[in-house]
N, C-alpha and C positions, 0 to 999 in steps of 0.2 A: 376418844377418836382424834386422830391428828387432823387438823384443819389447815391445809396449805392454801395460801392465797397469793395473789399478785403474780400469776403465771404468764403474764402478757408478753414479756420480752426479756432478753438478757440484761437490759438496763434497769429492770425492776423485778428482780427475781426473788421469789419466796424462798427462805432458807429455814431449815430446821436444825436446832441444836443437836449435837452429836452424842451426848451422853445417853445412857440407857437407864430410864426411859423418859428423859426430859427434853423439852424444847423451850423457846423464849418468846418475848413480846414483839409486836409490830413496830418497826421504826425504820428510818432511812438515813443513810449517810451520803454525803456528796461524793461524786467520783473524784479520783486523784487529779491534781492539776499539774503535777510535775511531768517533765519530758521523759519519754522512753529511751532507753539505751539499747542499741542493736547488739544483742549477744547471740544472734542466730548461729547455727552450726553451718560453717561455710564449706566444709568438705569432710571426707571420711576421717582425716587426721584430727580435725577439730572434734568430731564425734567421739573418737577414741580418747581424746584428752578429757572430754566431759565425762565419759564412762569411767576413766581412771580416777577422776576426782570424786565422782559419786561413790565408787567402791571404797576409796580411802576415807571419805567422810562417814559413810555408814559404819565402817569398821570401828571408828572412834566413838560413835554416839549410840549405836544400837544397844550396847550393854548398859547404858544409862537410862534406857526407855523401859517403863514399867506399865503393868496393867493394874487397875484399881477396882475393887468392889466395895461399895459403901453400904453399910448396914444401918438402916434407920429403924429405931424401935417403934416408930409410928407407921411404918410401911415396909414394902419389900426392898430388896437390894436394888441399887442402881450402880452404874459402873462407868468407867472411862479409862483414860490413859494418862500418863504423866512422865516427867523427866527428873531424875535425881540431880540436884544442883549443888549439894554440899555433902562433905564427908560426915557432918554431924546430924544427918538424917532429915533433910528438907527435900520435898518433892514439889516441883511446879506442875500445876494442872489448871483446869478451867474452873471458874467460879461456880458454874452451874453443875459441875461434877461434885464439888464440896457441898453446895446448897446451904448448909449452916455449919458453924463450928462444933467440934467435939463429937462428931459421929465416928463410930468404929469403922476402920478401913482394913481390908486385907490387900496387901501389896504383892504382886507377882513379878519377880525379877525375870530377866531374859532367859535364864536357865530353868525356869519353872519353880524354883524355890520361893518361899513366901516369908512375909513378916507382917506383924500387926502394927497399925498406926491409928492416928486420929486426924480428922479434918481440922485445919487451923482456920485462919481468916480468909476472906475472899473479897473481891470486888466484882460485882455483876450488874452491869447496866447496859443492856442490849448487847452490842458487839464488843464492848470493852468487858472482858470476861477472863478473870484469872483468879487463882486460889493456890493455897498451900496445903500439903499434907506433911505431918511430922511423924517420925518413928525413931525407935532406938536402934542405932546402927551397930551396936555391939555384936560381934561375931559375924558380921557381914563384910565381905570384901567388895566394897562399893566402887562402881565406876561412875564418875561425876562428869556431867556435861559442862563445858565452859560457857558462861553467860556472854553473849555477844551484844551488839548494838546495831541500831539501824543506821548509824553514821557510816557513810561511805558506801552503803548499798543503794542500788538503783532499780527502778522498775525494769523488768526484763531479766534481772539476775536469776540464775538457776537456784532452786532450793530443793531440799528433800524433807519429807515428813514421815513420822512414825505414829502408829496407833494400833490398838487391838480392835480392829474393825468387827462390828457385830458381836463384841464381847470376847471374853477370855476363853480360849479353847484349852481344855485341861487334859484330855485323854485321847490322843497324846497331846502334850503341851505344844502350842503354836507360839513361836517368838513374835515380837512386834513386826508389823508389816511395813515394808519400805514403799514409798511413793516418790515420784519425781515430778516437779512442776516448775513454774516460773512465777516470780513475784510480779503481779500485774499492776499493783498500785498500793500506796501507803497514804493514809489520811487519818488524822486525829486518833492515833493509837491502834489503827486497824489495818491489817494487810489483806488485800484481796489477791487470790492466787488460784491457779488451775491444777494444783496437786490434788488428785481425787481423794475425797473423804466421805465417810458415812457414819452411821450410828456406831458408837463405841470408840471413835477416834478422838472425841472431846478430850482436851487437855494434853494430848500428845504433842511432842515437840516438832517445831519447824526449824530447820537448820540451814545455814549457808554451807557452801561447799568446802569451807575450812573446818566444818564440824562445830561451829558455834551456835548456841541456841538463840534464835532471833524472834521466835513467836510461839504462841500456844494455840493449837487447833480449837476453833470455836463453833463454826457453822458450816453447813453444807447446803448448796442451792438446788434448784430444780434440775440442773444438768451437771455432769461430772466436773466441768471446768469452772464452776461457780462456787467458790468457797472462801472462807475468811478465817483469819487468826488474829489474836491480840498481840501487839508488838511486845517484845521483851522490855523495851524502854518503858512502856506504860506499866508493865508488871513490876519492874524494879522501882518505879516511883511509888508503888503501893506496898513494897516489901515489908517495911517496918510495921505498918498497921496490920498487915496480914499475919505476920509472925506473932503479933499480940492478940490474935483471934478476933480482930475487927471484921464485921460483915457489912460492907458498904455497897452503895449503888441501889438504883430504883428496883431492880429485880430481886436483889438480896432482901430489900425491905418487904417486898411482896411475899417472898418465901418465908421470911421470919413471921409475918403476920397471917400466914395460912391463906393468902389470896392469890396463890400462883396458878390457880386453875381457871383463869378467866376464859380460856378457850377450850376447856375440857380438863379432865383430871391430870394435873401435873404437866400440862402441855400448853405451850405458847408458840408464837411465831415471830420470825424476824424478816424484815424487808431490808434489802441492801441493794444499792446501785453498783453494778459492775462497771469496769472501765469500758471504753468504747471498743468497737470491733477492731480498731487499729492497735489495740494492746497486743503485746508480743506473747501470744499463747505458745505453749509447747508445740502444738501441731501446726504452727504457721508454715506457709508454703516454702519460705526460705530454708527452714530446717529440713523439710522433706527433700528439697532439691539438693541440699548439701550432702545428704546420705544416699542419693539416688543410685550410685554405683553399687551399693551393697545388695541391691535386688537384681542385678544384671542376670545372674544365673537362674534366679527363681521366676523371672518374668514368664518364661515359656512353660512353667509348671502351674501357672495360676489361671483358672477359668471361672466363669460364672455358670451356675446351675439354675435353670428357669423351670418353673412348674406353672402350667396354665398361663404362660407368657409373662410371669412375674418372677423377679429374682428371688429365689428361695435362700441361697447361700453361695459362698464361694466353693470352689473345688480345687483339688490338687491332682496333677497328672500322676497316676499310679504305675503305669506301664506304657512303653512306647507303642504297643500294639493297639492303643486307643482306649485304655481304661482310665476312668476318673474316680477319685475318692472324694466323697462329700459327706455332709452331716445328715444322718438318716432321719432324725426327727424333724428336721426342717424340710427335707425333700418329701417326706411322707410316702404313703403307699396307696393313695386314693385316686390319683390321676395318671393316665398314660400320656398326657401332654407334657413330655419331659424333653428338654433341650439343653445343650451346652454351648456357651459362647467361648470360643477359643481365643487365645491371646491375640491373634491377628484380626479378631472381630467376626470371623465366620461363625454362624449359628448352625449347629448340626443336631440331629435327633439322638437320643440316647435311650437305653433301657437298663433297668435295675437287674443285676444278675447275681448279687450276693450281698449279705448284710451281716454285720457284727453288732448285735444288740447291746452287748456289754460296753463297747467303746462308742456306740452310736455312730457307726460308719456304714455307708452304703457304697458298693462298687457299681459304677455305671459304665456300660460298654457303648462305645461309639465306633464308627467305621473309619475313623481317621488314623493315620500314622503320625505319632507325636514325638517330640524330643524325649529321650530317655531321662527319667528323673534321677537326681543325684542327692540322696539323703545323707547327711553327716551324722551317721549313727554313733560315731566315737567322740562327738563334740557335746559337752554339757555346759551350757552357759552358767556362769557364776552369779551369785547374788549381786545385783546392781548392774549386770550387763545390759547394754542397750539392745533391744530386740525390735525388729522391723517387720511389720505386716505388709505383704506385697499387695499392691493394687492391681486392678484389671486393666489399667491404662498404661502399663509399662513403667510405673513409678511407684515409690513407697506410698502406701495408704495412710499409715500412722506408725508411731513408735512409742515404746515405753521402756521400763526397766523390769528385770526379774525381781519380784517383790519378796519371795521366800525361797529357801532351799527346797529340795524335793518335798512335795506336800501332797498329802492325801486329805482332801477337804473334809472338814468336820462340821461343827455347829454353825459355821459362817455360811453354810449353803442355804441362804435365806430364800433363794428362788427355786430350790430343789423341790422334788415331789414329796408329799406328806400324806401319811395314812392317818395319823392322829391316835396312836395307842401307846401304852407302855405294857411290857410283858415280863414275865419271869420264866425261868426254866421249869419244866414240868417235873414232878416227882415220879419215881418208879411206879407207884400205885396209880397215879393219874394216867401214865402211859399204858399200864396194864388194862385199865378199864376201857381203853380206846384202841385195842388191837395191837398193843406194843409198838406203836409208831412214835417217832420223835415229834415233839411239838412244844409250844409255849402256852402259858395261861395268861390271858389278858387281865391286867390289874387296874388299868385306867383306860376308859373309853369315853371321852367327853362327847356329849350328844350332838354338839354342833360340828364336830370334825368328820372327815370323810367316812371313817369306819363306823362311827355312831349313826351317821345319816343312813348308812347302808343296812343297819340292823345288827351289827356286832355288839356284844355286851360284855361287861366285866364277868370273868369266870369262864369265858369261852376257851375251848382247847383248839388252837390253830396249828395245823400241821404243814401247810404249804401256802406260799404266796407267789402268785404269778409263775407257778410251776416249780418253784424252788423250795426244797424241804427246809423247815425252820426249827432250830433247837434253842436259840438264844435271842435276846433283844438285838444283838449285833447282826445276827443272820437276818432278822426282820428288816432292819434298816438297810442292809446291803441289797436285799431283794427289791425294796421299794425304790431305792435311788437309781435303779437301772431303768426306770420308766419316767416319763415326763408328766408334769402336772397336767391334769385333764384326761389322761389315759384311764381307761377302765381295765382293771385287773381282777383276777379271780382269787379269792381268799377261801381256803378250804377249812371248814370248821367241823370237828369230829365230836360226836356224842354217842356214847354207848355203842361204840364200834361202827357207827354209821357216819358217812361223810355228807356234808352239805356245802354246796357252792354258793358263796356270797359274792356278788359282783359289786365292786367298789370303784367309784371314780375318784382318783387321786386329786389333791389340790396342791397349790403352792403353800409352803410353810407360812403360817400366819405371822404377821408383824404387828406388834403393839405400839410401835413408836418410830420416830425418825423419818427421814426422807425416803421416798420410794426407791427400792433397789433397781427397779426397771423404769427408765426415764423416757419421756416422749420421743426424744431424738435418738436415744441409744437403748432400745428395749433389750431385755435379757432374752437368752435363748429359751426355746420351749423346754429343752432338757439341759440342765446345767450341773448335774451331779452323777455320781456312780461310775466314774471313769477310772478309778484307782489313782495312783500318783500322777500329778500333772505339773507342768511348768506354769506357775502363776505369774502374770505380768500385769502392769497397770495401764496397758494400751487401751484407749477408749475406742470401742468398736460397736457397731450395730449387730443384731442377731443375724442379719442377712449378709454380713461381712465375715462370718465365721466359716472355716473350712479350707482356707488357703494356707500357703506356706508361711512359716515364721523363720526369719534369718537373723544372724548376728552381723556385726559391722564388717566382718571378713567375707560376707556373702554365703556363709555356710547355712544350709537348710537344717536348722536344729529341731524343728518340730512343725506340727500342723495345728492351727487353732481349732479347738473343739467346742468351746462354749463362751458366750458372754454371760458371766455369772451374776454380776450386779454392777452398780455404778462405779465401783472401785477396781474391778478386776476382770481379766479374761484368762481363760485356761487354754493350754496347748498340750497335746500329746507329744512326747519326745520322738525324735526321728527313729530311734531304735524300736519303740513301741509301734509306730506307724508302719515301719518296714515289715515287722513281724506280722502285723494285721493284714497288710497287702498280700503277703505270701499265703496266708490262710484263705483270704477271700479269692485270690486267683485260683487256688486249688478248687474251691467250691464252684467257681464259674467255668472251669475248664471244659466240662462236658455239657454245659447248659445251652440249649438251643432256643429256649423261650425265656422271656423276662420273668422275674418273680411275679406271682399272682397279686393282683391289686385287692385292696380292702374296700368294701362298700360302707361309706360313713352312715348310711341309713340302716345298716344291719348290725353295727358293732357297738352301738350305744345303749343307754337305758331309756326305754320308750315310755312316754306319757301318753296314755290312751284317752280318747274322747269319751266322755260320759254324757249321753243325751245331746243337748244342743250346745254344751259348753266344754271347752278344753281349758283346764286351769294348770298353768305352769308355775308351780310353787318354787320358791327359792331353794328349797331342799333338793329339788330334782335338777338343778342347773349344773351344767358344766361350766366351771370358772376358768377363764383364760387370763392369766396375768399374775403379777407379783403381790399386789396388795388387797385386791377385792377378795372378800371371804364371806362365808356363810356364818351367821350367828343365830343361836337360839338361846334366849334369855328367858328365865321363868317369868310367866305372867305378861310377856310382851310377844308380839308376832315375830316369827322367824323372818330373817331378811338377809339379803346380800348387802354388806356394809363395807366401809373404808374404800369407797370408789373414788380414789384420789389420783389414779394414774390413767391418763387418757388412752393408754394402750390396752387397758383391761376391758374385758367384755364377758358377757354370759350368753350361753346358748342352751337350747333344749332340743331333743329329738322327740317328735310327737307323731301321732297317727290320726289322720282324719278318717272318720267312717261315713261322712256325708259331705258332698260338695255344696257350694253355695257361698253367700256373702257372710262374713264374720266381722263383727265389731270388735275392735281391739282396745282393751283397757289396761292401763298400768297402775298397779296398786303400790304407791310410793309414799315416803315421807321425806321432808326436806325443810330445814330451818330457813327462816326468812333471808338471812344473809347469803345463802347459796342458791336460792330459788331462781328460776328463769334460765337455767342452763339447758343447752340443747342435747338431745339424745335421739337415737334412731333405732327403730324396730324393723328388722328385715326378714322376709320370707322369700328366699330365692331372689328373683329380680325385683320383687315388690319391696319398696322402702317407705315406711311411715316415719315422719319426723314429729317430735314432740318437745315440750319444754317442761322442766320440773316445776311443780307448784308448791308454794309454801304451806307448811303445816305448823301446828303449835310447837312441836319439837321433833327430834329424830325418832321417837317412838309413836308418834301420832300419824297414822296412815290414812290416805285418801285415794279414791279412784280417779284417774285422769284418762279420759277418752282421747285417743289420738287418731281415730279414723277407722276405716274398714278395709278388708282385703277380700278378694274373690278367689275361691278355691275351685279349680276346674274339676279335679278328680280325687277320689279317695286314695289313701296311702300315706306313707311316711314323708315327713318334711322336717327341715331344721329351721328354727327361728332364733334370731340373735338380737341382743340389745347391746348397742355400742354408744360411746360418747359422741357428741357432735363437734368436738374440737377441744381447744384448750379449756382447762377447768380453773375456776376461781376458788374452788373448795370442793368438798365431796359432792359428787353428782347427785346422789340420792341414796336412800336405803330402799331397796326393792324387795317387796314382800311377794309379789306374784304378778303374772300377766294372765289375763283372761281373754279368750277368744270365744265370743258368743254368736252362734249362727242366727242370722236375722232373716234369711230367705233361702 
């Protein structure tokens, strides 16, 4: 289990190493002391100059960027990224990617072709983290990155980085992912930077805008702007030793001695001090002011959508007659308190009149006459183009670069919905036994995953998921990705010609390592997958800032943001896709006089019934909201909700009281001593009980913690939630169950 610590401020941020599945030890470095150079974007022309340099640099170096899979005979594969630095077969990467010399490596070039290699030497001591891979270059047309130097570079300089975030995607192959950032500081061989990174980026290259390799991706912090790399100067100082297979540094010693699991299996932690808030981050106000005119046309198309008085998401004007396009899963269908904040600040009521479930879009009707939208359906931003998200205050909210060419998200959808099965196509005989319908046979159903928790088993014949007929594993995945984690869907299981409906609550895809993909300040969207091809860009946005226009530096509205996918990326639908969706939705809404019917959250979930005087809310029955929290069932240990490391994550249950009265509330939890004493909150409607986690012998040793009592006025259904009480210094707790016992 990953144990993040030091989440108190940007000046002392906990960072996790980026390889899969490894992290490193606790330590701190001093913030840089050199002066910052003002390289802010002063106007649109300067923005276009930066864009041109980014595109030129990435064209030089992307072909030298590789993905790495490390095979250890003592354990599973780990992975990372690297950069080819010589024609004779040397690749620069991170020390914690190599781990030890002479491990087998599979190298993935930018075009998806592969080669075999070996780990060579490394230096790994906290944030000083570099290593080499060697391979036979015979028969390969290699592209080699030029080795640069920190000499002449200044804090505030623009940089680009590459990596295979969340691992190598192979079917179809995904090339290395581009990110843009600024060099915030350099001290003792370590670069601090705000180029977004996450697991899998370890060892990838950091380049200046002339295309020279200046650093090696090492660590990712609590928030997207908190990251570090090892300088190329330090790596070059160790080059001879690394080429001779030397493994040096305190962490390398621990790895060699088998002592690298101080904080859990193969997981350690890093503490780094980031520069002060005066550091010249990519999103500083000067940069936003410089590109302000790019959003002039889109300002009047950008609105805020509020549900129950709270901002749910941004919206985009869809039609001058008062229609607004917004993100359906964030707006939801449970409240009629829906309003729209127009660009001039006027707040007006709205009603949902049409929905596109596949694209996660909802059409909202208002009574206002609006400016006609102008979508640039013939404009396709190139890789490296600067893309600007429009704010609700008449100015740019944030910007980033297009990180990939047209992309249909694959295995990197780490915050996407997850059923937790593997399936194969059914045979003619199996279909014949079940009424000659198409379907798949489940071949893997882990007990702790959503499908296993709901009662699906290996060998089951599944014909439909969420109303969609299933014939292949790919069909299954497509059907699941059209829903958000936390939603309840129906899975149809057939046996002997009869059908059975299994209701399954989807979860977020489990993560075994690395920093949380959904961060406290920039949480991921409820639904982040299943949209088809998207524009992936590295703009750092919150989930409630999704839904508005995306423009290029010429002011063309090239898309609409549809999801905050994780700490490194946001997705947008192209304007062509959006315009076609608006046409379909407007047709649906044309003759509608009443809003779409609302859903009752008390009737659509999986209900836990009261038995006698006690309601027991087991971890198995919880709806999990968030990117890292997950249900775990390990043989001979109590089931629990684990990996509670993101303060945005929470759990809730739908339950039914059969008797009113006072109920004592007990939380059955485990928590190691170092993490004990953290705040959490249990709420039932307006009633909120606060508690603190209590220490147990270890994470598998559970104890009951009483946190008070609640009074239930009447029988019926209710929702109870458990949330964190603020910033976390480590995992909140492992939660086995909540008990409500009637006392009067």
